[in-house]
N, C-alpha and C positions, 0 to 999 in steps of 0.2 A: 187605627186609620189616621193618616195625617192629611188634612185638607189642602189641596192645591187649587187656588182660585184663578181660573184662566178662561179666556175666550179667544176664539180665532179672530174676533173683531179687533183685538189688539194689533193684529198684523196690518190693519187698514190705515194706520198712521204711516204715511209714506214719506220717506226722508231723502230719496234719491239714491241712485245706484252706488255712488261712491261714499255715501255717508256711513260712518261707523255704527251709528245707533239705528240699526236696520231690523226689519221684521224677522230675519233669519236668526237673530239672537234667541228669540222665544222658541222658534222651531228646534234649534239645536238643544236647548234645555229640555223641551218636551220629549224629544227623541231619546236623550240621555236618561231621563227619568223612567220612560217606558221600557227601556232596555235594562234597567237595574234589577238586581236579584230580588228586591223587595217591592217591585212595581205594584203588586196586588194590594199592598198596604197603603196605597195612595188613593185618596178620595177626591177625584177631579170634580170641581164644582164651578158652575157658571156664575159670574157676578150678577147681583141684583140689577135689573134694567134701570137706567137712569130715570125713566118715566115713573117707575114704581117707588123709588126712594127719592126724597127731597135732596138730591146731591147738591144742587145749586146753593142751598142754604148753608151747607157746610163749607163749600168753596168760598162763599162770600165772607165767612168768618176770618179768613186769612188773606184774601186777595181783594184788591181794589176793583170796584165794579167796572171802571173804565178799562181796566186791563182785560177782564173777563169778556166784556163786550168787544174789545179789540180783537181778541183771538177768534171769536165767533164771526166777526165781519171778515177777517182775513180768510177764514175757511170758506165762508159763503162766496167770496170772490174767486175761489178756485185755488187759494193758497198763496204762500209767500214766505217771508222770513221775519221772525221776531228780532233776531240778530244774525250775524254771519254764520253761526253754528246751529241755529234753532229753527228748522223749517216747520211750516204749517201746511198741510195738504187739505183737500176738501173734506176729509173725514176726521181730521185731527181733533177738532173741538169736541165732537161727541165721543171719540175714543178716549180723550183725556178725562172727560167726565166719567166714563165707564171705568177707567183706571182708578179714579177716586172711589167710586162705588165699590170696587174690588177690595181696596184697602179698608174701607169701612166694614165690609163683610168679614174681612180678616179679623178686625177687632171683635166683631160679634162672636166669631167662632172661638177665639182664644178666651174671651170673657166667659162664654157659656160652658166651655169644656175644661178650662184650666190647662190646656195643652197647646203646643205650637201649631201654627198654620203658616203657609207660604203663599204670598201673592205674586203670581207670575204675570206681570202686566207691564205695559209700556204705553205712553212715554214715561220716562223717569221724572223725578220731581225735586231732588234735593238742592238744585241750584236756583229754583224759582223763588224770587222774593215777592213781597206783597204786591208790588206795583208792576212787575214784569217778569217774564220767563227768560231763561238764558241757559247756555251750556247743555243743550238738548232737552231741557226740562220745560214743561208747560205749567202744571199746577203742583203745588208743594204737598205731595201725597202724604209723607210722613208727618208733617206738621198738622195737616188737616185731620189725619187719623188720631193724632195725640189729643187734639182738642175734642174730637168726638168721643174718645175713650173716657175722658173726664166726665162726660155726661152719663156714663153707665154706672149702675149700682156697684158699690164696692171698689171703685177705681178713684182714688184720691191723688195718686202720684203716678206719672208716666215718665219713663226714661227712653231716650232715643240714642242708640249706638249706631254710628255711621262708620262702617269700615271700607267704604268706597275709597279709591286712591285719591280722589279729589275732595277737598273740604266741602262739606254741605253748608255753604254760605247762606242759602235761602232758608233752610231749616233753622239754623242758628238765629238768623235775624228775626224770624217769626216767633220763636219760642223763648229766646233768652230773657225776655221781660216777664215771663210767666213763672211764678214761684212753684207751681205744681208740675212743671215739666223740666227735666234735666236733659242736657245734650252733651254727648261725648263723641269726638271724631279723631280717628287716626288717619293721617293723609300724608302723601308725599309733599315735601317742601324743599325748594320752590316748585310750584306746579300750579296750573289753573285751579281756582280763579285768583290765587294770590292772597287769600284770606286764611284765617284759622291760626293766628299766633298763639303760642303757649301762654301769653300774658292775658288773654281774653278769658274772663271768668263769669260773664253774664251778670245780670242785675241782682241775682240772689245767690251768687257763688254756685250757680247751677250749670256751668259750662266747663268742660275739660277738653282742650285741644292738645293733641299729641302729634306735632309735625315729625315726620319720619324722613330720614335722608334717602336720596336715590341709592338704589342698590340694596336696601334693607331686605333682610330675609326673616324667616321665622325665628331665628336666633335673636333678632332685634325686637320683633313684635311680641313674642311670648312674654318676655320680662315686662314689657309695657302693659300687656294685658294683666298679668298677675300682680304687678306692683302698683299700677295706677288705675286702669280701667275698672277692674273688679272692685277694688276698695271704694272708688268713686261711686259706682252703682250701688254697692252694698250700703254705703252711708246714706244714700238718697232713699233707699228702701222702696223701689217702685212697685206698684201693684200690677203694672204691665210694662214689658220691655218691647219696644219697637226697634227692629234692626233694619237700617237702610243698607241692604245687602248688595253692595257693588262688588264686582269681581275683576275690576281692572287693575288691582294690585298684583295680579298674576305676572310671572316672569315673561310669559309669551304675549302679554297684551301690547298692542301697538301704540297706545296713547299715554304710556307712563313708564316709569323706570324702577318700580319696586319689583323684587324678585321672590315673591311668594309662589308656592306650588298649590295646586287645587286641594290637596289633602290638608293644607294648613287652615283652610276655612272650617274644616271639621274640628280642628283644635280650638279655634275661637268659639265655635258653637258649643263644644263640650264645656268650656269655661263658663259660658253664659247660662247653660242649663244647670250648673251648680247653684246659680243664684235664684233662678226661677224657671218653671216650665211655661209660664205665661209669656210666650214670646211670639210676636208677629214679625215674620221676615217678609220684606218687600223688595223686589228687584230694583236696583238703581243701574250702575254702569257695568262694564265688562264687555270687551269687544273682540276677543279671540274666541271663535265659536267652539273649538274643542275645549279650551280651558274653562269657559263659562259653564258648559255642560257638566264637566267633571267636578267643578267647584260646587255647583248647586247639589249634585249627587252627594258630595262629601258633607255638605251642610245638613241635608235632610237625613242622611244615614245616622247621624248622631241623635237626631230627634226620635228615631225609631228604636234606639237601644233600650 
């Protein structure tokens, strides 16, 4: 059984009718998973309520209190915008905290079982820096989860692999000074947010950025995985691998220009599973509803082999 950590409450972060980061993304993935031939092997779990777990303490480790308070005030006033791309609705603050809780639950599952888990949550997080959210992201879920993981028995090193089409600038900014966390990103360049140069190595040689040209396909990505990503992760020897699983590098995605196919994410997953089964997948981007559903199915199918 593979845990899927999900709640319908994640649909309550309202972004507006025309916003690409919409609740239907999760519905499309859920429907695709429930229609899969191995649906009975999925263990759907609700995230720990934010009142039960001290979620705020973990958010405060990576985000400035004035930013956290600002998101709460904005939600309490009925909503607004952090920036031009990042809306806050009346329920966004609590939903974003619940998303953090789901990622922490995912860490607990993987550490306890030694096998993968998938966090099907929103809002995404990898663009959120310590002092502010941006690019559809509220709280930096992967970075928070990595710090939390290091508190768990037997976890001394955590690696984050970000295969979203956009560079995880927030995640990198938060973790690059931490010697026990490595960060690796494959992303389209040039593309939002304009960060992620190959020359960036982190404070401890713990960052690997692989900018990919527009139009890249699996023929470009697979050598990058085999020759750079896997050696980088192998050398770091993580006790836990967190994957910021964005699916906007699909050919059909409206927000980018990479030409991967849904099945290609199964290829990436298979490569990662050769390194470790202690993998936490957490949803980031991906805005074509058919492609994102098929891509998550391809990802999870490899974990059930």
